[in-house]
C-alpha positions as CSV (number, residue, x, y, z in Angstrom):
1,M,46.9,-20.8,-28.2
2,T,48.1,-20.5,-25.0
3,H,45.7,-21.9,-21.9
4,P,45.9,-21.0,-18.5
5,T,46.9,-23.3,-16.1
6,R,44.7,-24.5,-13.5
7,R,47.0,-22.9,-10.9
8,A,46.9,-19.5,-12.3
9,V,43.1,-19.6,-12.5
10,L,42.6,-20.3,-9.2
11,R,45.5,-17.1,-8.0
12,T,43.0,-15.2,-10.1
13,A,40.2,-15.6,-8.0
14,S,42.4,-15.3,-4.8
15,L,43.6,-12.1,-5.8
16,L,39.9,-10.8,-7.3
17,A,38.7,-12.0,-4.1
18,A,40.7,-9.8,-1.8
19,A,40.2,-6.9,-4.2
20,R,36.9,-7.4,-3.4
21,L,37.3,-7.6,0.6
22,A,39.9,-4.3,0.0
23,L,36.6,-2.6,-1.1
24,P,35.2,0.8,1.2
25,H,32.2,-0.6,3.4
26,G,29.3,-0.7,1.2
27,A,30.9,-0.5,-2.0
28,R,30.2,-4.6,-2.7
29,A,26.7,-3.5,-2.0
30,A,26.5,-1.1,-5.2
31,T,27.6,-3.9,-7.4
32,G,24.1,-5.4,-6.9
33,P,21.5,-6.9,-4.7
34,E,22.3,-7.0,-1.0
35,T,20.5,-10.3,-0.9
36,S,19.0,-12.8,-3.4
37,K,16.4,-14.4,-1.3
38,A,12.9,-12.9,-0.5
39,T,9.5,-13.7,0.5
40,L,6.7,-13.0,-1.6
41,G,2.7,-13.3,-0.6
42,Y,0.3,-13.0,-3.1
43,I,-3.7,-13.9,-3.4
44,A,-4.9,-16.0,-5.7
45,L,-6.6,-12.7,-8.1
46,T,-5.6,-12.0,-11.1
47,D,-3.5,-8.7,-10.7
48,S,-1.4,-10.7,-9.1
49,A,0.3,-11.7,-12.2
50,P,3.3,-9.6,-12.5
51,L,4.9,-11.4,-9.2
52,I,3.8,-15.2,-10.7
53,I,5.7,-14.0,-13.9
54,A,8.4,-12.8,-12.5
55,K,8.7,-16.0,-11.0
56,E,7.9,-18.2,-13.7
57,R,9.9,-16.1,-16.7
58,G,12.8,-16.3,-14.5
59,L,12.6,-12.2,-14.4
60,F,13.4,-12.2,-10.7
61,A,16.4,-14.3,-11.3
62,K,17.6,-11.7,-14.1
63,Y,18.3,-9.2,-12.0
64,G,20.2,-11.2,-9.0
65,M,17.1,-12.2,-7.1
66,A,17.5,-15.8,-8.5
67,D,16.0,-17.2,-4.6
68,V,12.7,-15.0,-4.3
69,E,10.1,-17.2,-3.1
70,V,6.2,-16.4,-4.4
71,T,3.8,-18.0,-1.8
72,K,0.2,-18.1,-1.8
73,Q,-1.7,-16.7,1.1
74,A,-5.4,-18.0,2.5
75,S,-6.9,-14.4,3.1
76,W,-5.8,-10.8,3.5
77,G,-6.2,-11.2,6.9
78,G,-3.3,-14.0,6.4
79,T,-1.3,-11.9,4.6
80,R,-1.3,-9.4,7.2
81,D,-0.4,-11.7,9.5
82,N,2.9,-12.9,7.8
83,L,3.7,-9.5,7.2
84,V,3.9,-8.8,10.8
85,L,5.9,-12.0,11.4
86,G,8.6,-11.3,8.4
87,G,10.3,-13.1,6.2
88,G,12.8,-14.1,8.5
89,A,10.4,-15.6,11.3
90,G,8.5,-17.9,9.0
91,G,6.0,-15.2,7.5
92,I,6.2,-13.2,4.2
93,D,8.8,-9.9,3.6
94,G,6.2,-8.4,1.0
95,A,3.5,-9.2,-0.8
96,H,0.5,-8.6,-3.8
97,I,-1.8,-6.5,-1.4
98,L,-4.6,-4.1,-1.2
99,T,-3.4,-0.7,-1.4
100,P,-4.5,0.6,1.7
101,M,-3.1,-2.2,3.4
102,P,0.3,-1.0,4.1
103,Y,-1.0,2.1,5.7
104,L,-3.6,0.3,8.0
105,L,-0.4,-1.6,8.7
106,Q,1.9,1.3,9.0
107,T,-1.1,3.0,11.6
108,G,-1.3,-0.4,13.5
109,K,-5.2,-0.1,12.7
110,V,-5.3,-4.1,11.9
111,V,-2.7,-5.3,13.9
112,Q,-3.1,-6.9,17.4
113,N,-2.3,-4.6,20.1
114,G,-2.5,-1.6,17.6
115,Q,1.4,-2.5,16.9
116,S,2.7,-0.6,13.8
117,V,4.3,-2.4,11.1
118,P,6.0,0.1,8.9
119,M,5.9,-1.0,5.2
120,S,6.6,0.9,1.7
121,I,4.9,0.7,-1.3
122,L,7.2,-0.1,-4.4
123,A,5.0,-0.6,-7.4
124,R,1.0,-0.2,-8.5
125,L,0.6,-3.6,-9.5
126,N,-2.6,-2.5,-11.9
127,T,-5.5,-0.6,-12.2
128,N,-8.9,-1.9,-13.2
129,G,-10.3,-5.0,-13.1
130,Q,-12.6,-5.8,-10.2
131,A,-16.3,-6.1,-9.7
132,I,-19.5,-6.0,-8.1
133,S,-21.4,-9.6,-8.4
134,V,-25.3,-9.8,-7.3
135,S,-27.3,-13.0,-6.8
136,K,-28.7,-14.5,-9.3
137,A,-31.9,-14.8,-6.9
138,L,-31.4,-10.8,-6.4
139,M,-30.9,-9.8,-10.7
140,S,-34.8,-9.1,-11.3
141,A,-34.6,-6.3,-9.4
142,G,-32.0,-4.8,-12.2
143,A,-29.3,-3.5,-10.2
144,K,-26.4,-2.5,-12.0
145,L,-24.1,0.4,-12.1
146,D,-26.8,2.2,-10.1
147,S,-27.5,0.3,-7.0
148,A,-30.7,2.2,-6.2
149,P,-32.7,-0.7,-7.4
150,L,-31.8,-2.5,-4.5
151,R,-32.9,0.1,-1.6
152,P,-36.5,-1.3,-1.3
153,V,-34.9,-5.1,-1.2
154,F,-32.7,-4.2,1.4
155,A,-34.9,-2.0,3.2
156,G,-36.3,-3.0,6.5
157,K,-34.1,-6.2,6.2
158,T,-31.3,-7.4,8.4
159,D,-30.4,-9.9,7.2
160,N,-28.9,-8.2,4.0
161,K,-25.2,-9.6,3.5
162,V,-23.0,-8.1,1.0
163,A,-19.4,-9.5,1.1
164,M,-15.6,-8.2,1.0
165,T,-12.1,-9.1,1.5
166,F,-10.9,-6.9,4.0
167,R,-12.5,-3.7,6.0
168,G,-10.8,-0.8,4.8
169,G,-9.3,-2.5,1.6
170,T,-10.1,-1.5,-1.9
171,H,-12.9,-4.4,-2.4
172,D,-14.9,-2.4,0.5
173,L,-14.4,1.1,-0.7
174,W,-15.7,-0.5,-4.1
175,I,-18.9,-1.7,-2.6
176,R,-19.5,1.0,-0.2
177,Y,-19.2,3.6,-2.9
178,W,-21.1,1.9,-4.7
179,L,-23.7,1.0,-2.3
180,A,-23.8,4.7,-1.0
181,A,-24.2,6.3,-4.5
182,G,-27.5,4.7,-4.9
183,G,-28.7,5.7,-1.3
184,I,-28.2,2.3,0.2
185,D,-26.1,2.8,4.1
186,P,-23.1,0.1,3.8
187,D,-23.3,0.4,7.5
188,R,-27.3,0.4,8.2
189,D,-29.1,-0.9,5.7
190,V,-26.9,-4.2,4.7
191,Q,-24.2,-6.3,6.9
192,T,-21.1,-6.2,5.3
193,I,-18.8,-9.3,5.8
194,V,-15.5,-10.9,5.1
195,V,-14.8,-13.5,2.9
196,P,-11.7,-14.2,1.0
197,P,-11.4,-14.3,-3.1
198,P,-11.2,-18.1,-3.3
199,Q,-14.0,-18.6,-1.9
200,M,-16.5,-16.0,-2.9
201,V,-18.0,-18.1,-5.6
202,A,-18.7,-21.1,-2.9
203,N,-20.2,-18.7,-0.5
204,M,-22.5,-17.2,-2.9
205,K,-23.7,-20.8,-4.0
206,V,-24.8,-21.9,-0.5
207,G,-26.2,-18.6,0.1
208,T,-24.1,-16.8,2.4
209,M,-24.4,-13.2,0.9
210,D,-26.6,-11.1,-1.8
211,A,-23.8,-9.2,-3.2
212,F,-20.1,-9.4,-3.4
213,C,-16.9,-7.4,-4.7
214,V,-13.7,-9.2,-5.4
215,G,-11.4,-8.9,-8.2
216,E,-11.1,-11.4,-11.0
217,P,-11.7,-14.6,-12.2
218,W,-14.1,-15.2,-9.5
219,N,-16.6,-12.6,-10.9
220,D,-16.6,-14.3,-13.9
221,Q,-16.1,-18.1,-12.2
222,L,-19.8,-16.8,-11.1
223,V,-20.8,-16.0,-14.1
224,H,-19.7,-19.3,-15.4
225,Q,-21.7,-21.0,-12.9
226,S,-24.8,-19.3,-13.4
227,L,-25.1,-18.3,-9.4
228,G,-25.3,-14.9,-9.9
229,Y,-24.2,-11.8,-12.7
230,T,-21.7,-8.8,-12.8
231,A,-23.4,-5.5,-11.6
232,C,-21.3,-3.4,-13.0
233,V,-17.2,-3.8,-13.0
234,T,-15.2,-1.3,-10.9
235,G,-13.6,0.5,-14.1
236,E,-17.4,1.8,-14.8
237,I,-17.5,3.1,-11.2
238,W,-14.1,5.3,-11.7
239,K,-12.1,4.2,-14.9
240,D,-8.4,3.2,-14.6
241,H,-8.6,3.2,-10.8
242,P,-5.6,2.4,-8.8
243,E,-6.2,-1.3,-7.1
244,K,-3.1,-3.6,-6.0
245,S,0.5,-2.7,-5.1
246,L,3.7,-4.5,-4.5
247,A,4.6,-3.6,-0.8
248,M,8.2,-4.3,1.6
249,R,8.4,-4.4,5.0
250,S,10.2,-1.1,5.5
251,D,12.7,-3.4,7.4
252,F,14.0,-4.8,4.6
253,V,13.9,-2.4,1.9
254,A,16.2,-0.4,4.6
255,A,18.6,-3.5,5.2
256,N,18.6,-4.4,1.5
257,P,17.4,-1.3,-0.8
258,K,19.7,-2.9,-4.4
259,S,17.2,-6.0,-3.4
260,A,14.1,-3.6,-3.2
261,E,14.8,-2.2,-6.7
262,A,16.0,-5.1,-8.1
263,I,12.6,-6.8,-7.2
264,T,10.5,-4.0,-8.3
265,A,12.3,-3.7,-11.9
266,A,11.6,-7.8,-12.2
267,V,7.7,-6.7,-11.5
268,I,8.1,-4.2,-14.4
269,E,9.0,-6.1,-16.8
270,A,6.4,-8.9,-16.6
271,Q,4.2,-6.1,-15.7
272,I,5.4,-4.6,-19.1
273,W,5.2,-8.5,-20.5
274,A,1.2,-8.9,-19.2
275,D,-0.1,-6.2,-21.0
276,K,0.0,-6.8,-24.5
277,L,-2.7,-8.9,-25.2
278,E,-0.9,-11.1,-27.7
279,N,0.3,-13.0,-24.1
280,K,-2.8,-13.1,-22.2
281,E,-3.5,-16.6,-22.9
282,E,-0.1,-17.9,-21.9
283,L,-0.8,-15.4,-19.2
284,A,-4.2,-17.7,-18.4
285,A,-2.8,-20.7,-18.9
286,M,0.1,-19.6,-16.3
287,L,-2.5,-18.4,-13.3
288,G,-4.3,-21.3,-13.7
289,K,-1.7,-24.0,-13.3
290,R,-2.6,-26.3,-9.8
291,A,0.7,-24.6,-8.3
292,W,-1.1,-20.8,-8.7
293,F,-4.7,-20.6,-9.0
294,N,-5.5,-23.7,-9.7
295,V,-8.9,-22.7,-11.6
296,P,-9.3,-23.0,-15.5
297,P,-8.0,-20.6,-17.7
298,A,-11.1,-20.2,-19.5
299,D,-12.1,-18.7,-16.0
300,I,-9.3,-15.7,-16.2
301,L,-9.1,-15.5,-19.8
302,P,-11.9,-13.4,-20.9
303,R,-12.0,-10.5,-19.1
304,S,-8.2,-10.4,-19.3
305,K,-8.6,-9.5,-22.9
306,G,-11.9,-7.1,-22.0
307,D,-14.0,-9.5,-23.3
308,I,-17.0,-10.0,-20.4
309,D,-19.9,-11.2,-20.3
310,Y,-22.4,-9.5,-17.3
311,G,-24.5,-12.9,-17.1
312,D,-27.2,-10.8,-17.5
313,G,-28.0,-10.4,-21.4
314,R,-25.2,-7.5,-21.8
315,K,-21.9,-8.4,-23.3
316,V,-18.8,-6.5,-24.3
317,T,-15.6,-7.2,-25.9
318,A,-12.6,-5.7,-26.1
319,S,-13.5,-3.4,-23.1
320,P,-11.4,-0.4,-22.6
321,L,-12.4,-0.8,-18.7
322,R,-10.0,-4.0,-18.4
323,M,-7.3,-4.7,-15.8
324,K,-4.1,-2.8,-16.9
325,F,-1.0,-3.6,-15.7
326,W,1.2,-1.1,-17.4
327,A,-0.3,1.3,-19.7
328,D,-1.5,4.6,-19.2
329,H,1.1,5.0,-16.1
330,A,-0.6,1.6,-14.4
331,S,2.3,0.8,-12.5
332,Y,3.4,3.8,-10.9
333,P,2.3,4.7,-7.0
334,F,0.7,7.8,-7.9
335,Q,0.4,9.1,-4.2
336,S,-2.6,10.7,-5.1
337,H,-4.0,7.6,-5.2
338,E,-3.1,6.6,-2.1
339,L,-4.4,9.8,-0.7
340,W,-7.8,9.1,-2.0
341,F,-7.3,5.6,-0.4
342,L,-6.7,6.7,3.4
343,T,-9.5,9.6,2.7
344,E,-12.4,6.8,1.6
345,D,-10.7,4.8,5.1
346,I,-11.4,8.0,7.3
347,R,-14.9,8.7,5.4
348,W,-15.8,5.0,6.4
349,G,-14.2,5.5,10.1
350,V,-11.3,3.2,9.3
351,L,-9.0,6.1,10.0
352,G,-9.9,8.9,12.3
353,T,-10.6,12.6,11.1
354,E,-7.0,13.7,12.8
355,T,-5.1,10.8,10.9
356,D,-2.0,12.8,9.4
357,T,-2.6,11.6,5.5
358,K,0.5,13.7,4.4
359,A,2.8,12.2,6.7
360,L,1.7,9.0,6.2
361,I,2.1,9.1,2.1
362,A,5.7,10.5,2.9
363,A,6.3,7.7,5.2
364,V,4.8,4.6,3.0
365,N,5.2,6.0,-0.7
366,R,8.9,5.1,-2.5
367,Q,7.8,6.5,-5.9
368,D,11.8,6.9,-5.6
369,I,12.6,2.9,-5.5
370,W,10.1,2.8,-8.9
371,R,11.7,5.3,-10.7
372,S,14.9,4.2,-9.9
373,A,14.1,0.7,-11.2
374,A,11.8,1.6,-14.1
375,S,15.7,3.0,-15.1
376,L,17.1,-0.7,-14.8
377,A,14.2,-2.2,-16.3
378,G,15.0,-0.3,-19.1
379,V,11.9,2.3,-19.3
380,A,11.7,5.1,-21.7
381,A,11.8,8.5,-19.7
382,A,8.2,9.2,-22.1
383,D,7.0,6.1,-19.8
384,V,7.8,7.6,-16.0
385,P,5.3,10.3,-14.8
386,S,6.5,13.6,-14.3
387,G,4.5,13.8,-11.0
388,P,3.5,12.6,-7.8
389,S,-0.6,12.8,-8.8
390,R,-2.8,12.1,-11.9
391,G,-4.4,15.1,-11.0
392,V,-8.8,15.9,-10.2
393,E,-10.2,12.0,-10.6
394,T,-14.1,11.8,-11.4
395,F,-16.8,9.0,-10.6
396,F,-19.6,7.7,-11.8
397,D,-21.7,9.6,-9.4
398,G,-20.1,13.0,-11.7
399,K,-18.1,13.7,-7.5
400,S,-14.6,14.4,-8.2
401,F,-11.9,14.1,-6.0
402,D,-9.0,16.9,-6.3
403,P,-6.2,15.5,-4.1
404,A,-5.5,19.6,-3.3
405,N,-8.6,19.6,-1.2
406,P,-9.5,15.9,-0.1
407,A,-11.8,17.9,2.6
408,A,-14.3,19.1,0.0
409,Y,-14.8,15.2,-1.1
410,L,-15.4,14.1,2.3
411,A,-17.9,16.4,2.6
412,A,-19.9,15.9,-0.7
413,Q,-20.8,12.4,0.6
414,S,-24.1,12.5,1.8
415,I,-23.3,8.9,3.4
416,K,-20.5,8.5,5.5
417,K,-19.5,7.4,9.1
418,L,-16.6,9.6,10.6
419,Q,-14.5,8.7,13.7
420,A,-12.6,11.6,15.7
């Protein structure tokens, strides 16, 4: 067998390099990611798992993104601020994020001086998996999916506080929907305050608030510490509701479309892995590490499997309302779902009634990247939705949202706070 000489190897490498340089402009980028670097933020919530899994299991590297960093953010406000900065200025390029937040950044509603930060939603990270928790002191009132038992508790008082994680975000909208459905006005009958997810349990312990809405593992941790109970999981409010998203700054996506596609493909593969029940123990152990959440895996594992101890005597095993990462098209960024979030933010005055929701969604939602990334990840055609809408959605109180007529949905809400 004849082995090539070192000189021959070097000459071949030189010729290959010259050939690459001779390619037409843009052809090199077509062969793979334009850059292997990106910085993605996450909050210590179970639904950030796809980003952490993609990093831990080497999936970013598998798709040519070996230098992706996944960095913990202290709060959603911190995520916002670091997205405004951008990865090139010491911030982040993208994030595990509350689905409405990219739209609020795009419009400048949550940025100092109203600065617009164009954003792109590349994938949904999960459905379900959040909960509304109530303090132990109010357990005797008996509020569960129906919040109405708390009406006489809150009546005539000004110091009752309910916490969420970001104004106009998913947790804000879930707790507002829950309160309003029971006849409690979230802007008049209670004070709605912002508390970062990892600080929810500590704040309940010292009596800062009466109820909160957040993702796991913090609701389960509250129960484990006997500080309160879960009134309802958000899947009871809206079965298989959309929750977090993978979003990136649009300037990163425009400059590095193949890199954005590769990141999305890695996340999709991570979602498929995370949804398998046989992987839940490894998932809980991974997330619980000091480097990620720094919490006992026992606070993560039960509800990730659908085993819910509500803390008031109710217990459910293998609930179909468990957090889903992939099943039932959980990963696909349906435009109809983003329209619901925008409509709710209009309902509560975060966005004005004049908001052009169609144009906003066209600018932010990048279902095209999801589809190309799914192909790259080997997703079967049968697992790719046929269109941008999941159709009419129905809520626990009997109200429905038709994406073709959001105005009718708004008109049906007796408690709202519209702003022109």
